[in-house]
ZABAGU-984158 format. One line per 8 residues: number of its first residue (from 1); for each residue x, z, y of N, C-alpha, C, O. Coordinates in nm, 3 decimals, decimal comma, m for minus. Each point is the difference from the previous one (the first is absolute). Example, Ala and Ser with C-alpha at 12.3 -4.5 7.8 and 13.67 -1.06 7.14 Angstrom:
1) 1,319 0,780 m0,569 m0,089 0,000 0,119 0,090 0,000 0,120 0,104 0,066 m0,002 | m0,139 m0,138 0,107 0,082 0,006 0,119 m0,077 0,073 0,109 0,051 0,017 0,111
This chain:
1) m5,561 8,087 m3,785 0,118 0,059 0,075 0,086 m0,131 0,007 m0,014 m0,087 m0,086 | 0,098 0,075 0,182 0,066 m0,112 0,017 0,167 0,054 0,039 0,017 0,096 0,075 | 0,063 m0,149 m0,118 0,162 0,045 0,016 0,052 m0,115 0,082 m0,035 m0,113 m0,034 | 0,111 0,127 0,131 0,062 m0,081 0,077 0,172 0,024 m0,050 0,054 0,106 0,034 | 0,005 m0,180 m0,093 0,104 0,009 m0,020 0,136 m0,071 0,047 m0,031 m0,117 0,017 | 0,150 0,132 0,009 0,083 m0,065 0,039 0,131 m0,026 m0,112 0,064 0,095 m0,044 | m0,039 m0,217 0,012 0,115 m0,008 m0,081 0,103 m0,025 0,088 0,004 m0,078 0,096 | 0,098 0,168 m0,151 0,141 m0,041 0,114 0,097 0,035 m0,139 0,007 0,107 m0,061
9) 0,060 m0,230 0,037 0,127 m0,032 m0,048 0,099 m0,051 0,075 m0,004 m0,114 0,044 | 0,121 0,215 m0,020 0,090 m0,048 0,078 m0,028 m0,033 0,142 m0,049 0,092 0,066 | 0,071 m0,205 m0,007 m0,062 0,004 0,139 m0,106 m0,075 m0,029 m0,024 m0,054 0,108 | m0,068 0,011 m0,199 m0,125 m0,061 m0,007 m0,109 0,077 0,007 m0,002 0,076 m0,097 | m0,100 m0,061 0,176 m0,097 0,070 0,012 m0,145 m0,083 0,023 m0,022 m0,073 0,096 | m0,071 0,100 m0,208 m0,128 m0,076 m0,021 m0,087 0,116 0,006 0,040 0,110 m0,039 | m0,153 m0,127 0,083 m0,113 0,097 m0,015 m0,127 m0,047 m0,038 m0,033 m0,113 0,034 | m0,051 0,190 m0,106 m0,145 m0,037 m0,032 m0,072 0,103 m0,041 0,043 0,110 m0,035
17) m0,167 m0,150 0,040 m0,121 0,082 m0,014 m0,084 m0,026 m0,108 m0,075 m0,097 m0,005 | 0,088 0,195 m0,095 m0,085 m0,012 m0,137 m0,109 0,110 m0,002 0,007 0,099 0,072 | m0,113 m0,123 m0,163 m0,092 0,086 m0,052 0,074 0,056 m0,086 0,093 m0,040 m0,069 | m0,168 0,182 0,085 0,084 0,069 m0,080 0,108 m0,067 m0,107 0,072 0,072 m0,068 | 2,422 0,187 m1,563 0,177 m0,040 m0,040 0,036 m0,111 0,082 m0,060 m0,108 m0,009 | 0,146 0,126 0,082 0,061 m0,137 0,059 0,023 m0,102 m0,083 0,044 0,029 m0,112 | m0,066 m0,160 0,142 0,041 m0,123 m0,082 0,137 m0,014 m0,010 0,081 0,044 0,081 | m0,054 m0,114 m0,193 0,131 m0,055 m0,029 0,044 m0,091 0,114 m0,093 m0,050 0,065
25) 0,209 0,020 m0,032 0,009 m0,105 0,110 m0,051 m0,129 m0,033 0,028 m0,069 m0,098 | m0,114 0,042 0,202 m0,074 m0,134 m0,037 0,119 m0,127 m0,047 0,119 0,001 0,028 | m0,178 m0,086 m0,092 0,101 m0,134 m0,033 m0,022 m0,084 0,153 m0,103 m0,006 0,068 | 0,209 m0,044 m0,046 0,008 m0,073 0,142 m0,133 m0,096 m0,021 m0,038 m0,023 m0,115 | m0,028 m0,029 0,226 m0,118 m0,066 m0,001 0,067 m0,149 m0,067 0,116 m0,040 0,016 | m0,198 m0,011 m0,076 0,009 m0,135 m0,057 0,012 m0,109 0,112 m0,040 0,035 0,111 | 0,084 m0,149 m0,124 m0,029 m0,111 0,108 m0,142 m0,032 m0,019 m0,044 m0,027 m0,111 | m0,026 0,030 0,216 m0,158 m0,011 m0,006 m0,008 m0,035 0,135 0,087 0,041 0,078
33) m0,209 m0,134 m0,029 m0,029 m0,021 0,114 m0,125 0,080 0,049 m0,017 0,016 0,121 | m0,072 0,037 m0,214 m0,117 0,046 0,027 0,017 0,139 0,064 0,044 0,091 m0,070 | m0,079 m0,069 0,207 0,028 0,111 0,060 m0,162 0,063 0,074 m0,105 m0,064 m0,009 | 0,118 0,188 0,074 m0,119 0,042 0,051 m0,048 m0,079 0,117 0,025 0,022 0,119 | m0,106 m0,129 m0,176 m0,062 m0,097 0,105 m0,130 m0,049 m0,070 0,009 m0,044 m0,115 | m0,112 0,048 0,168 m0,129 m0,026 m0,064 0,018 m0,164 m0,038 m0,070 m0,034 m0,096 | 0,142 m0,060 0,149 0,006 m0,112 m0,055 0,106 m0,031 m0,129 m0,007 m0,093 m0,080 | 0,095 0,190 0,088 0,096 m0,003 m0,106 m0,050 0,070 m0,148 0,053 m0,016 m0,109
41) m0,166 0,094 0,139 m0,040 0,063 m0,116 m0,152 m0,049 m0,035 m0,091 0,083 0,006 | 0,071 m0,192 m0,035 m0,122 m0,047 m0,038 m0,091 0,071 m0,070 m0,119 m0,012 0,028 | 0,160 0,093 m0,125 m0,077 0,073 m0,103 0,041 0,124 m0,012 0,119 0,033 m0,005 | m0,230 0,056 0,000 0,037 0,151 0,009 0,055 0,032 0,127 0,094 0,078 0,016 | m0,161 m0,146 0,085 0,060 0,055 0,139 m0,033 0,153 0,040 m0,091 0,060 m0,056 | 0,161 m0,008 0,144 m0,026 0,123 0,048 m0,132 0,007 0,084 m0,035 m0,113 0,034 | m0,030 0,189 m0,001 m0,123 0,032 0,106 0,093 m0,025 0,104 0,123 0,011 m0,008 | m0,217 m0,057 0,144 0,052 m0,032 0,107 m0,056 0,099 0,111 m0,016 m0,039 0,115
49) m0,008 0,141 m0,148 m0,062 0,088 0,082 0,014 0,159 m0,063 0,033 0,019 m0,117 | m0,062 0,084 0,207 0,027 0,146 m0,040 m0,115 0,042 m0,082 m0,116 m0,030 0,031 | 0,147 0,100 m0,136 m0,103 0,053 m0,094 m0,033 0,127 0,046 0,085 0,074 0,050 | m0,234 m0,034 m0,068 m0,041 0,137 0,023 0,077 0,096 m0,082 0,019 m0,020 m0,120 | 0,024 0,118 0,180 0,059 0,141 m0,066 m0,109 0,086 m0,025 m0,097 0,015 0,075 | 0,122 0,047 m0,199 m0,122 0,099 m0,039 0,042 0,133 0,082 0,110 0,054 0,010 | m0,235 m0,020 0,045 0,030 0,113 0,099 0,026 0,145 m0,085 0,055 0,099 0,047 | m0,104 m0,113 m0,171 0,040 0,114 m0,073 0,145 0,031 m0,046 0,043 0,110 m0,035
57) 0,033 m0,246 0,041 0,146 0,035 m0,037 0,083 0,022 0,134 0,121 m0,024 0,002 | m0,182 0,066 0,098 0,078 0,043 0,152 0,047 0,117 m0,030 m0,079 0,088 m0,032 | 0,230 m0,061 0,035 0,033 0,132 m0,009 0,089 0,061 0,117 0,058 m0,077 0,078 | m0,049 0,187 m0,068 0,104 0,042 0,139 0,132 0,008 m0,066 0,001 0,036 m0,118 | 0,101 m0,062 0,173 0,156 0,007 m0,009 0,008 0,151 0,030 m0,043 0,028 0,112 | 0,081 0,061 m0,175 0,007 0,126 0,043 0,156 0,024 0,078 0,020 0,101 0,066 | 0,061 m0,184 m0,079 0,119 m0,020 0,074 0,018 m0,025 0,137 0,069 0,061 0,081 | m0,170 m0,196 m0,063 m0,021 m0,050 0,141 m0,136 0,020 0,060 m0,028 m0,015 0,119
65) m0,065 0,054 m0,228 m0,146 m0,003 0,085 m0,083 m0,113 0,019 m0,118 0,000 0,038 | 0,205 m0,116 m0,073 m0,060 m0,155 m0,002 m0,087 0,011 m0,123 0,015 0,074 m0,097 | m0,123 m0,174 0,124 m0,099 m0,011 m0,136 0,056 m0,163 m0,043 0,035 m0,092 0,074 | m0,042 0,100 m0,210 0,031 m0,130 m0,052 m0,096 m0,005 m0,132 m0,060 0,094 m0,050 | 0,063 m0,242 0,004 m0,084 m0,043 m0,104 0,077 0,047 m0,143 0,104 m0,061 m0,027 | m0,141 0,149 m0,052 0,078 0,048 m0,116 m0,001 m0,113 m0,129 0,050 0,012 m0,112 | m0,105 m0,095 0,153 m0,013 m0,125 m0,105 0,053 m0,133 0,042 m0,027 m0,101 m0,065 | 0,109 0,097 0,181 m0,001 m0,118 0,061 0,198 0,001 0,039 0,061 0,106 0,018
73) m0,007 m0,217 m0,013 0,107 m0,004 0,090 0,012 m0,134 0,067 m0,057 m0,092 m0,059 | 0,115 0,064 0,165 0,021 m0,131 0,074 0,145 m0,047 m0,012 0,086 0,086 0,018 | m0,051 m0,207 m0,043 0,106 m0,053 m0,035 0,029 m0,128 0,078 m0,084 m0,087 0,017 | 0,220 0,082 0,032 0,026 m0,135 0,061 0,160 m0,035 m0,072 0,102 0,070 0,001 | m0,128 m0,209 m0,064 0,123 m0,042 m0,073 0,061 m0,094 0,104 m0,069 m0,060 0,083 | 0,201 0,051 m0,092 0,074 m0,108 0,051 m0,052 m0,121 m0,025 m0,046 m0,041 m0,106 | 0,059 m0,035 0,253 m0,040 m0,147 m0,017 0,063 m0,073 m0,083 0,122 0,009 m0,007 | m0,189 m0,093 m0,067 0,032 m0,087 m0,106 m0,002 0,062 m0,139 0,033 m0,067 m0,098
81) m0,067 0,183 0,090 m0,010 0,058 m0,127 m0,097 m0,062 m0,095 m0,118 0,002 0,033 | 0,157 m0,067 m0,163 m0,103 m0,058 m0,071 m0,108 0,067 m0,036 0,005 0,123 m0,001 | m0,108 m0,184 m0,030 m0,143 0,073 m0,037 0,047 0,080 m0,143 m0,044 0,113 m0,023 | 0,113 m0,165 m0,048 0,004 0,064 m0,157 0,072 0,122 0,030 m0,027 0,097 m0,071 | 0,127 m0,080 0,176 0,072 0,118 0,016 m0,092 0,111 0,062 m0,002 0,120 m0,027 | m0,093 m0,206 0,140 m0,102 0,116 0,052 m0,071 0,073 m0,096 m0,017 0,121 0,004 | m0,049 m0,241 m0,138 m0,063 0,075 m0,092 0,056 0,115 m0,065 m0,067 0,101 m0,020 | 0,208 m0,115 m0,019 0,071 0,076 m0,068 0,024 0,145 0,079 0,005 0,105 m0,064
89) 0,007 m0,107 0,192 m0,009 0,135 0,075 m0,129 0,062 m0,007 m0,022 0,118 m0,027 | m0,066 m0,215 0,055 m0,175 0,073 m0,028 m0,009 0,046 m0,130 m0,072 0,098 m0,019 | 0,137 m0,153 m0,085 m0,012 0,055 m0,142 0,079 0,116 m0,032 m0,025 0,080 m0,090 | 0,119 m0,075 0,170 0,096 0,115 m0,031 m0,051 0,118 0,023 0,035 0,101 m0,061 | m0,137 m0,105 0,167 m0,079 0,153 0,041 m0,144 0,002 m0,066 m0,084 0,085 0,030 | 0,065 m0,176 m0,115 m0,124 m0,031 m0,064 m0,131 m0,010 0,117 m0,104 0,066 m0,002 | 0,142 m0,160 0,093 m0,078 m0,029 0,096 m0,078 m0,136 0,010 0,022 m0,097 m0,073 | m0,106 0,101 0,162 m0,100 m0,136 0,002 0,000 m0,028 0,155 m0,036 0,093 0,072
97) 0,068 m0,203 m0,017 m0,010 m0,043 0,143 m0,139 m0,020 0,031 m0,072 m0,081 m0,059 | 0,035 0,157 0,153 m0,186 0,006 0,010 0,003 m0,057 0,163 m0,105 m0,036 0,053 | 0,219 0,033 0,012 m0,033 m0,066 0,131 0,140 m0,023 0,067 0,104 0,060 m0,027 | m0,121 m0,146 0,108 0,126 m0,040 0,099 m0,065 m0,002 0,142 m0,118 m0,011 0,031 | 0,229 0,025 0,046 0,010 m0,019 0,165 0,128 m0,053 0,022 0,102 0,056 m0,039 | m0,105 m0,156 0,096 0,146 m0,074 0,047 0,081 0,019 m0,129 m0,058 m0,009 m0,108 | 0,193 0,037 0,115 0,058 m0,003 m0,120 0,019 0,152 m0,078 0,088 0,033 m0,080 | m0,179 0,028 0,123 m0,035 0,139 m0,057 m0,097 m0,001 m0,139 m0,116 m0,040 0,015
105) 0,155 0,081 m0,139 m0,071 0,014 m0,103 m0,069 0,128 m0,010 0,075 0,095 0,018 | m0,207 m0,062 m0,044 m0,051 0,122 m0,036 m0,016 0,005 m0,142 m0,057 m0,097 m0,052 | 0,098 0,197 m0,026 0,034 m0,009 m0,129 m0,073 0,147 m0,033 0,031 0,109 0,049 | m0,139 m0,138 m0,148 m0,064 0,131 m0,034 0,067 0,033 m0,144 0,012 m0,087 m0,086 | 0,029 0,221 0,068 0,079 0,049 m0,115 m0,103 0,086 m0,079 m0,114 0,019 0,042 | 0,159 0,028 m0,156 m0,067 0,102 m0,087 0,035 0,142 0,070 m0,083 0,081 0,040 | 0,213 m0,070 m0,036 0,046 0,116 0,052 m0,057 0,118 m0,047 m0,063 m0,007 m0,106 | 0,075 0,146 0,180 m0,054 0,131 m0,061 m0,098 0,063 0,119 m0,026 0,120 0,015
113) m0,013 m0,215 0,055 m0,088 0,042 0,148 0,063 0,097 0,103 m0,056 0,060 0,091 | 0,198 m0,059 m0,131 0,091 0,080 0,103 0,098 m0,069 0,102 0,028 m0,120 m0,006 | 0,012 0,190 0,084 0,125 m0,053 0,076 0,104 m0,034 m0,087 0,057 m0,106 0,026 | m0,010 0,179 m0,138 0,103 m0,022 m0,072 m0,032 m0,120 m0,077 0,096 m0,071 m0,031 | m0,209 0,035 m0,004 m0,006 m0,128 m0,088 0,029 m0,126 0,099 0,059 m0,101 m0,038 | m0,100 0,119 0,151 0,015 m0,132 0,097 0,165 0,010 0,019 0,062 m0,104 m0,019 | 0,014 0,230 0,056 0,132 0,003 0,008 0,083 m0,048 m0,103 0,108 m0,058 0,016 | m0,166 0,086 m0,129 0,057 m0,078 m0,136 0,008 m0,147 0,008 0,100 m0,065 m0,030
121) m0,206 0,020 0,069 m0,027 m0,148 m0,029 0,102 m0,052 0,138 0,085 m0,088 m0,012 | m0,108 0,146 0,115 0,104 m0,055 0,117 0,146 0,006 m0,068 0,080 m0,094 0,012 | m0,055 0,197 m0,075 0,142 m0,004 m0,033 0,028 m0,094 m0,106 0,112 m0,052 m0,004 | m0,195 0,027 m0,079 0,025 m0,129 m0,106 m0,010 m0,103 0,091 0,104 m0,066 0,008 | m0,194 0,030 0,063 0,010 m0,138 0,071 0,145 m0,015 0,087 0,056 m0,110 0,012 | m0,008 0,220 0,042 0,113 m0,001 0,090 0,155 m0,033 m0,079 0,105 m0,039 0,053 | m0,127 0,065 m0,171 0,095 m0,044 m0,114 0,018 m0,150 0,004 0,110 m0,047 m0,025 | m0,195 m0,018 0,049 0,017 m0,142 0,011 0,035 m0,060 0,109 m0,048 0,029 0,109
129) 0,136 m0,121 m0,128 0,106 m0,091 0,114 m0,113 m0,068 0,082 0,006 m0,013 0,123 | m0,118 m0,033 m0,207 m0,106 m0,083 0,078 m0,106 0,092 0,127 m0,067 m0,041 0,094 | 0,093 0,171 m0,146 m0,084 0,084 0,100 0,066 0,011 0,145 0,111 0,045 0,023 | m0,207 m0,099 0,075 0,057 0,040 0,152 m0,050 0,135 0,044 0,072 0,080 0,060 | m0,200 m0,059 m0,091 m0,073 0,132 0,040 m0,101 0,030 m0,088 m0,093 m0,075 m0,031 | 0,121 0,221 m0,021 m0,136 0,021 m0,071 m0,032 0,156 0,045 0,091 0,084 0,003 | m0,214 m0,055 0,028 m0,050 0,113 0,067 m0,132 0,036 m0,053 m0,068 m0,084 m0,060 | 0,026 0,207 0,079 m0,120 0,048 m0,034 m0,123 m0,064 0,111 0,024 m0,018 0,120
137) m0,128 m0,004 m0,169 m0,136 m0,064 0,064 m0,042 0,117 0,107 m0,089 0,075 m0,037 | 0,139 m0,056 0,152 m0,033 0,103 0,069 m0,139 m0,009 0,082 m0,026 m0,107 0,054 | m0,051 0,199 m0,045 m0,128 m0,025 0,052 m0,003 0,090 0,136 0,030 0,120 m0,001 | m0,065 m0,185 0,108 m0,059 0,065 0,139 m0,091 m0,008 0,035 m0,049 m0,111 m0,023 | m0,041 0,205 0,097 m0,131 m0,001 0,036 0,017 m0,042 0,141 0,025 0,082 0,088 | m0,040 m0,222 m0,062 0,012 m0,039 0,150 m0,117 0,025 0,070 0,009 m0,019 0,121 | m0,133 0,061 m0,170 m0,118 0,050 0,084 0,014 0,140 0,038 m0,081 0,055 0,076 | 0,180 0,001 m0,125 0,035 0,132 0,062 m0,102 0,113 m0,050 m0,009 0,111 0,053
145) m0,065 m0,153 m0,160 m0,092 0,117 m0,048 m0,041 m0,021 m0,168 m0,072 0,082 m0,057
């Protein structure tokens, strides 16, 4: 089974085909030059490709009818956000960065396997001033079948 998915975050669209409690206000970012840039992050770099999503985690949003991955969120942080702050955001939702495309981070979360778990993670991420966009990882069948 192959799944064709489109990642849409804000105005950014990427497609790929693959087989099958709000935090306290974060501390201001300390002065630091390490940002989300492969050359500025020599160790523990983020993967620079989209990771395959688990098809068994795809659920339908009953309110909108859209399909989304129940254990993933997509995140864009403001330009210049230090890597340590990005790590703090990901940690705040108990997540792991499993993929990237452009400036979008694909984060796998524990969640509860439901839309509500994804929305809770998005609400938590949205409380951080470094977050530009936090959205579900929506899935679209681009093959029409």
